[in-house]
C-alpha positions in Angstrom: 0.0 0.0 0.0 1.4 3.4 -0.9 2.2 5.7 2.0 -0.2 8.6 2.5 1.4 11.7 4.0 -1.9 13.5 4.6 -2.9 11.2 7.4 0.1 12.2 9.5 -0.5 15.9 10.0 0.8 17.0 13.4 2.5 13.6 13.9 6.2 13.0 14.3 7.8 10.8 11.7 11.0 9.1 13.0 12.9 7.6 10.1 16.0 5.5 10.3 17.9 3.3 7.8 15.6 0.8 6.1 14.9 -1.8 3.6 17.7 -1.5 1.1 20.5 -1.4 3.7 20.4 -5.1 4.6 20.5 -6.2 1.0 23.6 -4.1 0.5 25.3 -4.9 3.7 27.9 -6.9 1.9 29.0 -3.8 0.1 29.6 -1.8 3.2 33.3 -2.4 3.6 36.2 -0.5 2.2 37.9 -3.4 0.3 34.7 -4.4 -1.5 33.8 -0.7 -2.3 37.2 -0.1 -3.9 37.0 -3.2 -6.0 33.6 -2.2 -7.4 34.6 1.2 -8.8 33.8 1.1 -12.5 36.7 1.4 -14.9 35.5 4.8 -16.3 35.7 6.3 -12.8 39.0 5.0 -11.6 41.0 7.8 -13.1 38.9 10.6 -11.5 41.1 12.8 -9.3 40.0 13.2 -5.7 37.6 10.3 -5.9 36.3 9.2 -2.5 34.7 5.8 -2.4 32.1 5.4 0.4 32.5 2.1 2.2 29.6 2.6 4.5 26.1 4.0 4.0 25.0 3.4 7.6 23.8 6.6 9.2 25.4 8.3 12.1 22.1 9.7 13.3 18.4 9.2 13.1 16.3 12.0 11.6 12.8 13.1 12.6 10.3 15.1 10.5 7.2 16.9 11.9 4.7 18.4 9.5 3.9 21.9 10.5 2.3 23.8 7.6 1.2 23.9 4.0 1.6 26.8 1.6 -1.3 27.3 -0.7 -2.6 25.2 -3.6 -1.6 25.0 -7.2 -4.3 23.1 -9.1 -3.6 20.8 -12.1 -5.4 23.3 -14.4 -2.3 25.6 -14.0 0.8 25.0 -16.0 3.1 22.3 -14.7 6.8 23.1 -14.1 8.7 23.0 -17.4 11.3 20.2 -17.8 14.8 21.3 -17.5 14.0 24.6 -15.8 14.8 25.9 -12.3 13.1 25.5 -9.0 9.9 27.5 -8.7 9.9 27.6 -4.9 12.2 29.5 -2.6 12.5 30.1 1.1 14.2 33.1 2.8 16.0 33.3 6.1 12.9 34.5 7.8 10.8 31.5 6.8 8.8 33.2 4.1 7.9 30.9 1.2 7.8 32.1 -2.4 6.0 30.2 -5.1 5.7 31.0 -8.8 2.1 31.1 -10.1 2.3 30.6 -13.8 -1.3 31.2 -14.5 -1.4 34.7 -12.9 2.3 35.3 -13.7 3.0 36.4 -10.2 5.0 35.3 -7.2 3.0 34.3 -4.1 4.5 35.1 -0.7 3.4 33.0 2.3 4.4 33.6 5.9 5.4 30.7 8.3 1.7 30.2 9.2 0.9 29.4 5.6 -1.0 32.7 5.1 -0.7 34.4 1.7 0.6 37.9 2.6 1.7 39.3 -0.7 1.9 38.9 -4.5 5.0 40.1 -6.3 4.6 41.2 -9.9 1.8 40.7 -12.4 1.2 39.8 -16.1 3.0 42.1 -18.3 6.3 43.2 -19.8 7.1 46.2 -17.7 9.4 46.5 -14.6 8.4 43.8 -12.0 6.1 42.1 -14.5 6.3 38.6 -15.9 5.5 36.4 -18.8 7.0 33.1 -17.7 8.6 32.6 -14.2 10.8 29.5 -14.5 13.3 29.9 -11.6 13.3 31.4 -8.1 16.3 31.7 -5.9 17.1 33.5 -2.6 20.6 34.8 -1.7 21.0 36.7 1.6 18.1 39.2 1.6 17.4 39.1 -2.1 14.8 37.2 -4.1 15.8 36.5 -7.7 13.1 35.6 -10.3 14.1 34.6 -13.8 11.6 35.1 -16.7 12.7 32.9 -19.7 10.3 34.6 -22.2 11.6 38.0 -21.4 15.2 36.8 -20.8 15.1 38.9 -17.7 16.2 38.6 -14.0 14.2 40.6 -11.5 15.6 41.1 -8.0 13.3 41.9 -5.0 14.2 42.7 -1.4 13.1 40.0 1.0 12.8 42.7 3.7 10.2 45.0 2.1 9.6 43.1 -1.2 10.3 46.1 -3.3 11.8 45.6 -6.8 15.5 46.4 -6.5 17.0 45.6 -9.9 16.3 44.4 -13.4 18.8 42.7 -15.7 17.8 42.0 -19.3 20.1 39.4 -20.7 21.5 40.1 -24.2 22.5 36.5 -25.0 23.2 37.3 -28.6 26.5 38.8 -27.5 27.6 35.4 -26.3 28.5 34.0 -29.8 32.2 33.7 -29.0 31.8 32.5 -25.5 29.0 30.0 -25.5 28.7 27.0 -27.9 25.0 26.2 -27.8 22.1 25.4 -30.0 19.8 27.6 -27.9 21.6 30.3 -26.1 18.7 31.8 -24.2 19.3 30.8 -20.6 17.1 27.9 -19.4 17.6 28.7 -15.7 19.5 31.0 -13.3 21.0 30.4 -9.9 22.7 33.0 -7.7 26.4 32.6 -6.8 26.7 36.0 -5.2 25.2 39.5 -5.7 27.4 40.0 -8.7 27.5 36.6 -10.3 25.0 34.0 -11.6 25.1 30.4 -12.8 23.2 30.1 -16.0 22.5 27.2 -18.4 22.0 27.0 -22.2 21.0 24.1 -24.4 23.3 22.4 -26.9 22.9 19.3 -29.1 25.5 16.6 -28.9 26.6 14.3 -31.7 24.2 11.5 -30.6 21.3 14.0 -31.1 20.7 14.2 -27.3 20.4 17.7 -25.8 22.4 18.8 -22.7 22.4 21.9 -20.6 25.8 23.6 -20.4 26.4 25.8 -17.3 28.5 29.0 -17.3 29.2 32.0 -15.0 27.4 35.2 -15.9 28.2 38.6 -14.2 25.7 41.2 -13.2 26.1 42.9 -16.6 25.0 39.8 -18.5 28.5 38.9 -19.7 29.8 35.3 -19.7 33.0 35.2 -17.6 33.9 31.5 -17.6 34.2 28.5 -19.8 31.8 25.7 -19.6 31.7 24.6 -15.9 29.7 21.4 -16.3 27.0 19.9 -18.5 23.9 17.9 -17.6 22.1 15.4 -19.8 18.3 15.6 -20.3 15.9 12.7 -20.0 15.5 10.8 -23.2 12.4 11.5 -25.3 10.4 9.1 -27.4 7.5 9.6 -29.9 5.0 6.9 -30.5 1.3 6.4 -31.2 -1.5 6.1 -28.7 -4.1 3.3 -28.9 -6.3 5.8 -30.8 -3.6 6.4 -33.4 -2.5 9.9 -32.2 1.2 10.8 -32.1 2.5 11.5 -28.6 5.8 12.5 -27.1 7.0 11.2 -23.7 10.0 11.6 -21.5 11.4 8.2 -20.5 11.5 8.4 -16.7 13.8 5.4 -16.5 16.5 7.0 -18.7 19.5 8.6 -16.9 19.9 12.4 -16.7 22.1 15.0 -15.2 21.3 17.4 -12.4 23.2 20.2 -10.7 22.8 22.1 -7.4 24.6 25.2 -6.2 25.5 25.4 -2.5 25.4 28.6 -0.5 29.2 28.5 -0.2 29.3 28.8 -4.1 30.2 25.3 -5.1 28.5 23.3 -7.9 27.3 19.8 -7.3 26.5 17.4 -10.2 25.0 13.9 -10.5 24.2 11.7 -13.4 21.4 9.5 -12.1 22.9 6.4 -13.7 25.2 5.9 -10.7 25.7 7.0 -7.1 28.4 9.6 -7.9 28.3 13.1 -6.6 30.8 15.5 -8.2 31.7 18.8 -6.6 33.2 21.7 -8.6 34.2 25.3 -8.0 32.5 27.9 -10.1 35.3 27.8 -12.7 34.7 24.1 -13.3 37.6 22.6 -11.3 36.7 19.2 -9.8 37.2 19.5 -6.0 36.1 16.0 -5.1 33.8 13.1 -6.3 31.9 10.9 -3.9 31.1 7.4 -5.2 29.2 4.4 -3.7 28.9 1.1 -5.5 25.1 1.1 -5.4 23.1 -2.0 -6.5 20.5 -0.8 -8.9 16.9 -2.0 -9.0 15.7 -4.2 -11.8 13.2 -2.7 -14.3 10.3 -4.9 -15.3 9.3 -3.7 -18.7 5.8 -5.4 -18.7 5.0 -4.1 -15.3 6.0 -0.6 -16.2 3.9 -0.5 -19.3 0.9 -2.0 -17.4 1.0 0.9 -15.0 0.6 3.5 -17.8 -2.8 4.8 -18.9 -4.3 2.2 -21.4 -4.4 4.8 -24.1 -0.7 5.5 -23.7 0.6 1.9 -23.4 1.2 1.6 -27.1 3.4 4.7 -27.1 6.0 2.6 -25.4 6.3 0.2 -28.4 9.8 0.1 -29.8 11.3 1.7 -26.7 14.7 0.3 -25.7 14.1 -0.5 -22.0 17.2 -0.8 -19.8 17.6 -3.7 -17.5 17.6 -1.5 -14.4 16.3 1.8 -13.1 18.9 4.6 -12.6 20.6 4.6 -9.2 19.5 8.1 -8.2 16.5 10.2 -8.8 17.3 13.7 -7.4 19.9 15.9 -5.7 19.5 18.7 -3.2 22.0 20.8 -1.2 20.7 22.4 2.0 21.8 25.7 3.6 24.4 23.9 5.8 26.0 22.4 2.6 24.8 18.9 3.3 24.2 16.7 0.2 20.7 15.1 -0.1 20.4 12.3 -2.7 17.4 10.0 -3.3 17.9 6.5 -4.6 15.4 4.2 -6.5 14.7 1.0 -4.6 12.6 -2.1 -5.2 9.6 -0.6 -3.5 8.5 2.0 -6.1 6.2 3.7 -3.7 9.1 5.1 -1.8 12.6 6.6 -2.4 15.5 5.9 -0.1 17.2 9.3 0.8 20.8 9.7 2.0 22.1 12.9 3.7 25.8 13.3 3.4 28.0 16.0 5.0 30.6 17.8 2.8 33.2 15.0 3.3 30.7 12.3 2.2 30.0 10.8 5.6 26.4 9.6 5.9 24.6 11.7 8.5 21.1 10.1 8.1 19.0 8.0 5.8 15.2 7.7 5.4 12.4 6.5 3.2 10.0 9.0 1.7 6.9 8.5 -0.4 7.9 8.8 -4.1 4.7 10.8 -4.8 6.0 13.5 -2.5 8.7 15.6 -4.1 11.2 17.1 -1.7 12.1 20.5 -3.3 14.1 22.5 -0.8 15.8 22.3 2.7 16.4 25.5 4.6 16.3 26.9 8.2 16.1 23.4 9.7 12.9 22.7 7.6 12.2 20.6 4.6 9.6 21.5 2.0 7.9 19.0 -0.3 5.4 19.2 -3.1 2.5 16.8 -2.6 -0.9 16.2 -4.1 -4.0 16.0 -2.0 -5.6 12.6 -2.8 -9.1 14.1 -2.5 -8.9 17.4 -4.3 -5.8 16.6 -6.4 -4.5 20.1 -5.5 -0.7 20.4 -5.4 0.5 21.7 -2.0 3.9 22.7 -0.6 4.1 21.0 2.8 6.6 22.1 5.4 8.4 19.7 7.9 10.5 20.5 10.9 13.8 18.5 10.9 15.5 17.2 14.0 18.6 15.0 14.1 19.0 12.6 17.1 
């Protein structure tokens, strides 16, 4: 039976290491771990092989609040774009509302206290908010349609600055099929991490990340690139053409820490690479993770009947990817989720900067953990009765 988070409001969830750990106990020694490093990783400088995923602490989550509803009739987050939720140091929660083209501001009690911006093309107005980020006392919103970064104060919520990006000037600095930035993350008040799209020789698209200064100029070479999920086009049972993202394909993800370091994963293996903002590899953390088998027939059976035929002629892999997602919290801890046999949950690991496992826990796969800040975790969940999408807040305590 799938876990249901809405029946535990106000309850404390104590989560320790669980199901996958016993099966992988034989891997938890240094000698075995070193032997299981794949050949293509053995020459990586500063490679740290984890010999033990057993946690040092238990972790407790207590649900304390939800922050508004975004219904399915509103546009879903666009693939490959940035996070559309942000939290400041005072606990205010910011959410992009794509229908109204505004930013909703909630206080710690879940009360909507303000809306920033509106539909339009003028100062402080939006066409398509695809990334939100908070740095110190600034909220940064990136509009991909306008190619514009709007910076608001988190103290009085006044518009402080606008940067319209002239990406056409990047011809000699950026090699990309589509130069318009796909997402924006804040490194410091004068520097951003941006991504563009380029096509590789195998016809797959990747996002390439660069540093951009506060004048819109590219000031670095390519720092890292991330692969996108594979796409497939097939026919529905009614004969209509349909495109899908293959959720079992591997993809790349990056996160930026508050200390200004770039973390990267490719979901195909338990490998977390840490770079500085010039692209120098600082360390790579690897664990010889045993991936979960993928049952092609069972997967197709779970799809909507009209969509099952779309998966004809798909080249299914033998296993699921090792990882699903990556987060970096405001204390520079690394949060990674792994795919395990029980598809209703994900096994999460919290690593400190050295790679030591602080805690591990299971979390329902239908609940997407989006941000960890101020000792709280925020997850996007769907109410099973109304199907409204909510951001739920959880207090975190280590024991």
